[in-house]
Backbone as a ProteinNet text record, in pm:
[ID]
protein_1_A
[PRIMARY]
MAFLSTVNIIGSGLTAQQLRLDVVSENITNSNTTRVENGEGSYRRKTVVFEAMSGKDNFRAAMARAAAGLAPNKGYETAGGVRVAQIAEDQSPMKLVYDPTHPDANEQGYIELPNVDMVKEVTDAMAATQAYSANVTALNALKAVIAKGLEIGK
[TERTIARY]
1016.1	997	870.7	761.3	633.2	629.1	706.9	700.4	760.5	840.3	898	791.2	686.2	577.8	504.5	494.4	432.7	516.1	647.2	735.3	716.2	701.1	678.5	546	442.9	312.4	321.7	381.1	396.6	483.9	589.9	678.1	606.7	517	441.9	351.8	294.3	211.4	292.4	410.2	497.4	540.1	576.3	619.8	506.1	387.6	272.8	235.5	234.1	197.5	304.5	430.5	537.4	518.9	484.4	459	338.6	235.8	117.3	154.9	240.3	286.5	370.9	450.4	529.3	439.1	331.7	239.2	165.6	125.4	61.6	157.8	283.8	384.3	399.8	399.9	409.3	288.8	169.5	48.7	56.4	98	107	212.1	324.5	431.5	386.5	304.9	260.7	122.6	77.1	-58.2	-78.6	29.3	17.9	88.9	122.3	195.3	99.6	122.5	33.9	89.2	208.1	267.6	332.4	318.1	389.8	494.5	585.3	698.2	657.3	558	521	421.8	392	309.8	162	110.4	-31.5	-117.1	-85.8	-167.4	-113.5	-203.1	-166.8	-142.9	-79.7	-55.1	-188	-199.7	-318.4	-284	-374.8	-359.2	-346.1	-259.1	-238.9	-291.3	-340.7	-385.9	-323.8	-306.5	-248.3	-360.8	-356.2	-455.8	-387.1	-438.7	-383.2	-458.8	-388.5	-449	-406.1	-501.9	-472.2	-408.8	-311.9	-252.9	-295.3	-378.8	-437.2	-334.3	-243.6	-143.5	-193.3	-321.4	-373.6	-343.5	-321.1	-303.9	-436.6	-429.7	-552.9	-575.4	-686.6	-722	-619.8	-574.5	-477.4	-347.2	-300.6	-175.8	-193.6	-311.5	-336.6	-339.8	-400.2	-405	-264.7	-185.2	-48.2	34.2	13.6	84.1	41.3	-88.2	-137.9	-82.3	-77.2	-26.1	122.9	194.4	338.2	364.9	259	276	305.1	282.8	303.6	171.6	176	53.2	-40.5	-156.8	-245.8	-319.2	-338.1	-415.9	-327.2	-209.5	-118.5	-181.8	-259.2	-334.8	-264.8	-141.9	-71.9	62.9	73.9	200.8	289.7	228	303	246.8	324.8	278.9	175.1	79.5	-18.8	34.3	-54.8	-12.6	-85.1	-16.4	-74.1	31.4	-14.6	76.9	10.4	90.8	38.2	3.5	-124.7	-170.2	-135.6	-154.6	-120.5	-123.8	-63.4	-75.4	-157.9	-281.5	-376.7	-387.7	-423.3	-447.3	-594.3	-618.4	-754.3	-812.7	-926.3	-986.9	-1088.1	-1091.9	-1183.7	-1140.8	-1234.7	-1202.1	-1099.6	-1025.1	-927.2	-1000.6	-932.1	-988.3	-953.6	-1052.2	-1028.5	-1022	-916.6	-897.5	-870.5	-936.1	-917.5	-791.4	-693.9	-568.9	-508.5	-554.3	-507.9	-358.3	-292.7	-150.1	-60.7	-118.3	-39.5	2.9	127.3	173.5	97.7	34.5	-38.6	-188.7	-230.8	-373.4	-418.7	-545	-600.3	-648.9	-717	-761.2	-859.9	-936.6	-1033.9	-969.8	-842.9	-773.8	-777.5	-823.1	-831.8	-711.4	-665	-562.3	-623.5	-575.2	-617.8	-520.7	-570.9	-489.1	-512.2	-415.6	-429.9	-553.4	-602.1	-719.3	-680.7	-579.1	-530.8	-606.3	-670.7	-742.4	-662.1	-618	-531.4	-600.1	-729.7	-801	-793	-813.1	-802.1	-660.3	-563.1	-423.7	-383	-421.4	-387.4	-458.6	-584.3	-659.9	-595.1	-555.4	-490.2	-356.1	-282	-153.2	-173.4	-276.2	-304.4	-343.6	-425.3	-466.1	-346.5	-258.7	-139.8	-47.5	-35.4	48.3	-6.2	-137.2	-199.6	-180.9	-196.3	-177.6	-31.7	59.9	201.9	231.6	174.9	194	136.9	23.8	-36.1	53.4	116.1	208.8	332.7	381.9	496.1	458	336.8	288.7	281.3	232.5	226.3	366.7	460.2	598	657.9	632.3	682.4	619.2	490.5	424.7	485.9	514.8	578.3	716.4	792.1	924.3	912.3	810.6	790.5	755	671.5	634.3	756.9	839.2	960.3	1055.5	1070.3	1158.9	1110.3	978.6	923.4	944	929.5	952.5	1097.1	1189.9	1331.1	1363.3	1289.3	1311.1	1270.3	1181.3	1135.9	1252.4	1342	1454	1563.3	1553.7	1658.5	1647.5
1125.5	1206.5	1160.1	1227.7	1189.2	1206.1	1299.8	1322.4	1206.4	1122.8	1009.2	909.6	893.5	804.1	861.7	993.4	1056.2	1030.7	1037.7	1007.9	863.3	771.9	631.4	611.4	682.3	672	723.3	839.8	896.7	805.6	752.5	661.7	536.6	484.4	365.2	397	517.7	558.2	575.1	635.4	652.9	517.7	426.7	293.7	217.8	224.6	153	207.1	339.2	397.1	371	364.8	331.4	189	96.3	-41.2	-47	31.1	36.2	83.2	185.1	231.6	124.9	51.1	-57	-164.3	-199.5	-301.5	-250.7	-124	-66.3	-72	-38.8	-44.9	-186.8	-284.2	-424.3	-462.5	-419.2	-449.5	-390.3	-264.8	-199	-267.8	-301.3	-367.2	-500.9	-573.6	-706.6	-706.7	-593.2	-584.5	-667.9	-712.1	-796.6	-930.8	-967.8	-1091.1	-1209.6	-1302.1	-1418.2	-1544.1	-1534.9	-1649.4	-1600.8	-1678.8	-1651.7	-1761	-1739.7	-1831.3	-1976.6	-2000.5	-2138.7	-2197.4	-2124.4	-2176.1	-2188.8	-2109.7	-2118.7	-2017	-1986.5	-1895.2	-1753.8	-1660.6	-1519.4	-1456.8	-1340.9	-1262.8	-1218.5	-1224.8	-1174.5	-1044	-947.4	-816.9	-835.6	-756.5	-762.2	-633.6	-646.1	-531.4	-537.7	-422	-413.6	-396.9	-476.1	-468.5	-406.9	-291.5	-222.3	-261.4	-250.7	-279.1	-169.6	-113.2	-7.1	-66.3	5.5	-29	82	48.8	152.5	220	142.9	201.3	229.7	215.7	243.1	127.2	163.5	60.6	-11.1	-142.4	-211.7	-197	-243.9	-225.3	-291.3	-410.5	-482.7	-403.4	-345	-267	-141.4	-77.2	42.5	8.1	-104.9	-146.6	-182.1	-246	-280.7	-154.9	-54.2	72.4	137.4	133.9	194.3	119.9	-12.6	-92.1	-66.8	-33.5	-6	137.7	215.9	354	450.1	405.1	491.5	554.8	647.1	714.8	613.4	584.8	481.1	524	650.7	696.6	764.8	710.1	767.1	760.3	654.4	647.2	573.7	609.1	546.4	495.1	364.6	305.3	281.5	247.2	222.1	311.7	331.6	413.9	337.1	408.8	349.5	352.5	370.5	379.4	279.2	233.9	139.7	36	-81.7	-184.4	-257.3	-320.5	-397.9	-536.1	-570.2	-700.2	-809.3	-779.5	-877.2	-811.4	-878.7	-841.1	-952.3	-919.4	-1019.3	-1014.7	-1128.6	-1135.4	-1107.3	-1025.1	-992.8	-1115.2	-1161.8	-1282.7	-1254.3	-1132.8	-1103	-1182	-1205.6	-1290.5	-1226.2	-1311.7	-1266.1	-1223.3	-1145.3	-1102.7	-1207.2	-1249.7	-1344.2	-1267.8	-1294.3	-1228.4	-1337.3	-1326	-1424.7	-1392.4	-1483.7	-1470.2	-1609.4	-1683.4	-1822.5	-1834.6	-1724.5	-1731	-1714.1	-1673.5	-1652.4	-1787.8	-1799.4	-1928.8	-1974.9	-1884.5	-1921.6	-1938.1	-1941.6	-1957.2	-2098.8	-2109.1	-2241.7	-2307.9	-2422.2	-2496.9	-2417.8	-2329.1	-2247.4	-2121.3	-2094.5	-1978.3	-1855.6	-1870.6	-1757.5	-1756.2	-1635.2	-1619.8	-1544.8	-1579.1	-1509.7	-1396.2	-1273.9	-1158.6	-1125.5	-1065.6	-1032.6	-945.8	-955.8	-879.4	-739.2	-680.9	-548.2	-444.8	-350.3	-240.9	-113.6	-51.1	67.2	181.8	196.7	304	282.1	157.8	126.5	151.2	112.4	126.5	273.1	354	496.6	563.4	527.6	582.3	542.6	416.6	369	438.8	459.6	529.6	674	739.6	878	884.9	790.8	789.3	763.5	672	644.1	764.9	834.3	953.4	1062.9	1081	1181.3	1145.5	1018.3	975.4	993.2	961.8	980.3	1128.1	1213	1356.9	1409.4	1356.8	1398.8	1360.6	1244	1203.1	1292	1332	1423.6	1557.7	1605.5	1730.7	1720.1	1607.9	1587.2	1585.7	1524.2	1520.9	1661.2	1740	1877.9	1962.1	1939.6	2011.5	1972.7	1845.6	1800.2	1863	1869.1	1932.5	2079.5	2149.1	2290.1	2304.8	2215.6	2219.5	2195.2	2098.8	2070.2	2188.9	2251	2368.1	2482.2	2505.2	2611.3	2577.7	2451.4	2410.4	2430.7	2408.7	2430.7	2578.8	2663.3	2807.4	2861.9	2793.1	2838.1	2838.4	2742.7	2732.9	2836.7	2915.6	3015.8	3134.7
2315.4	2197.3	2124.7	2151	2093.9	1942.7	1889.3	1744.9	1665.5	1729.5	1657.7	1615.3	1697.6	1656.5	1535.8	1528.3	1411.6	1286.7	1300.8	1187.6	1143.3	1238.4	1204.7	1130.9	1173.8	1108.5	964.9	947.6	813.8	727.4	785.7	712	665.6	748.3	707	588.7	587.7	474.1	346.9	360	242.8	186.4	273.5	229.6	162.6	221.5	165.5	28.1	13.2	-116.5	-222.1	-180.9	-275.7	-327.7	-238.9	-281.5	-374.4	-343.7	-430.2	-570.3	-579.2	-710.7	-780.8	-705.4	-763.9	-824.7	-755.1	-804.2	-928.5	-928.8	-1047.4	-1165.7	-1142.7	-1249.2	-1302.4	-1212.6	-1255.1	-1339.8	-1299.4	-1376.7	-1516.8	-1525.7	-1656.2	-1742.8	-1683.5	-1758.2	-1815.1	-1740.9	-1783.6	-1848.4	-1897.3	-1952.1	-2078.2	-2144.3	-2263	-2246.2	-2123.1	-2096.9	-2099.3	-2191.9	-2205.4	-2139.6	-2082.9	-2011.6	-1883.4	-1778.4	-1654.6	-1635.8	-1541.7	-1523.2	-1503.4	-1419.4	-1388.7	-1489.6	-1597.3	-1706.2	-1676.2	-1585.6	-1548.7	-1622.8	-1744.8	-1823.4	-1822.5	-1843.2	-1853.4	-1716.7	-1720.6	-1599.5	-1540.1	-1407.9	-1337.6	-1269.1	-1281.1	-1216	-1065.3	-1005.2	-860.5	-796.6	-674.1	-597	-457.7	-398.3	-265	-164	-58.2	48.9	170.3	215	330.5	456	568.4	698.5	794.6	866.9	962.7	1088.1	1141.1	1270.8	1365.9	1464.4	1549	1638.3	1695	1782.5	1922.3	1947.5	2081	2174.5	2300	2401.7	2420.2	2437.1	2472.3	2622.7	2671.5	2811.3	2903.7	2866.4	2949.1	2962	2851.5	2855.7	2940	2930.6	3011	3160.2	3195.6	3336.3	3387.9	3304.3	3344.6	3367.6	3286.2	3303.9	3435.1	3463.8	3587.6	3709.4	3701.8	3813.9	3836.5	3729.9	3742.1	3785.1	3806.6	3849.5	3734.5	3613.4	3496.4	3456.4	3366	3321.6	3256.9	3318.2	3264.7	3138	3121.3	3006.6	2903	2886.7	2787.8	2649.2	2624	2499.1	2387.8	2359.1	2247.5	2294.8	2306.4	2347.4	2226.1	2113.6	1990.1	1881	1779.3	1667.1	1587	1534	1445.7	1304.5	1210.7	1071.8	986.1	883.6	788.6	754.4	721.8	673.8	558.4	476.8	365	417.7	414.4	462.6	361.6	233.3	130	-7.6	-100.8	-241.5	-304.2	-339.7	-387.6	-539.4	-596.3	-739.9	-767.4	-867.3	-909.9	-980.3	-933	-989.2	-1099.8	-1150.1	-1260.3	-1383.6	-1475.2	-1591.1	-1685.4	-1751	-1849.9	-1977.4	-2059.2	-2187.7	-2293.1	-2368.5	-2477.5	-2608.6	-2684.9	-2814.4	-2917.7	-3031.7	-3138.2	-3216.2	-3209.5	-3283.9	-3299.6	-3402.4	-3417.1	-3448.9	-3487.8	-3520	-3396.5	-3286.4	-3164.5	-3106.9	-3060	-3005.6	-2880.7	-2807.5	-2686.7	-2710.8	-2837.7	-2870	-2836.2	-2791.1	-2761.3	-2891.4	-2879.2	-2996.9	-3082.8	-3019.3	-3093.3	-3152.1	-3124.8	-3179.1	-3089.1	-2965.9	-2873	-2779.3	-2748.5	-2646	-2527.6	-2410.9	-2289.3	-2263.7	-2264.2	-2228.7	-2082.2	-2016.8	-1874.3	-1846.6	-1723.6	-1681.2	-1632.7	-1694	-1658.1	-1740.5	-1671.8	-1736.2	-1713.3	-1820.9	-1809.1	-1734.7	-1751.1	-1680.9	-1530	-1487.3	-1344.1	-1293.9	-1373.3	-1329.7	-1318.5	-1416.4	-1411.8	-1294.9	-1272.3	-1159.1	-1027	-1015.7	-893.3	-872.2	-981.4	-970.5	-926.8	-979.2	-939.3	-791.7	-746.2	-605.1	-513.9	-553.7	-473.4	-469.2	-581.5	-587	-496.1	-496	-409.1	-261.7	-228	-89.3	-47.3	-136.9	-109	-84.9	-170.7	-158.4	-26.7	13.8	141.2	258.3	251.3	357.2	359.9	243.3	238	299.4	271.3	329.4	481.4	531.4	677.2	737.7	668.1	717.4	720.7	618.1	615.5	726.2	753.8	862.8	997.3	1015.3	1139.1	1154.7	1045.5	1052.4	1092.2	1040.8	1076.2	1223.5	1275.2	1416.9	1504.6	1466.9	1544	1540.8	1424.3	1412.4	1500.3	1501.2	1588.3	1734.3	1768.1	1906.5	1949.6	1860	1892	1904.9	1835.2	1846	1982.6	2050	2182	2279.3	2266.1	2357.4	2336.5	2232.7	2204.9	2295.3
[MASK]
++++++++++++++++++++++++++++++++++++++++++++++++++++++++++++++++++++++++++++++++++++++++++++++++++++++++++++++++++++++++++++++++++++++++++++++++++++++++++

């Protein structure tokens, strides 16, 4: 069933974009957090790093298939798609705000606010939503193709 690999590819995109939206939500939620659990200062913005999974057979796998009498040029032995390589912390500088009354202020009266920029977060959320929507559209198109294929047998 070749269409199952397509479902896996689309599913990997849906999962990756959902995680991206989760990370954006975490960033927005912690946009004013001046302490983290382990006491290392303010919250740092997180970003999701995606990695493509090609899904193509390498040359060795294609030769092994040919030697076994199977179709050597099948092309795709495993599904491709995307995976989350890591969730990285943004190393851009924190925002310094003068507030000597804040409990987390340093000796000069400044507090470090997280490096979360709402414009970046909203833009990232919109891009993730669009990518998620595109994957849903691809899934719906695949379902329509499968339904038409099943009608042929009637």
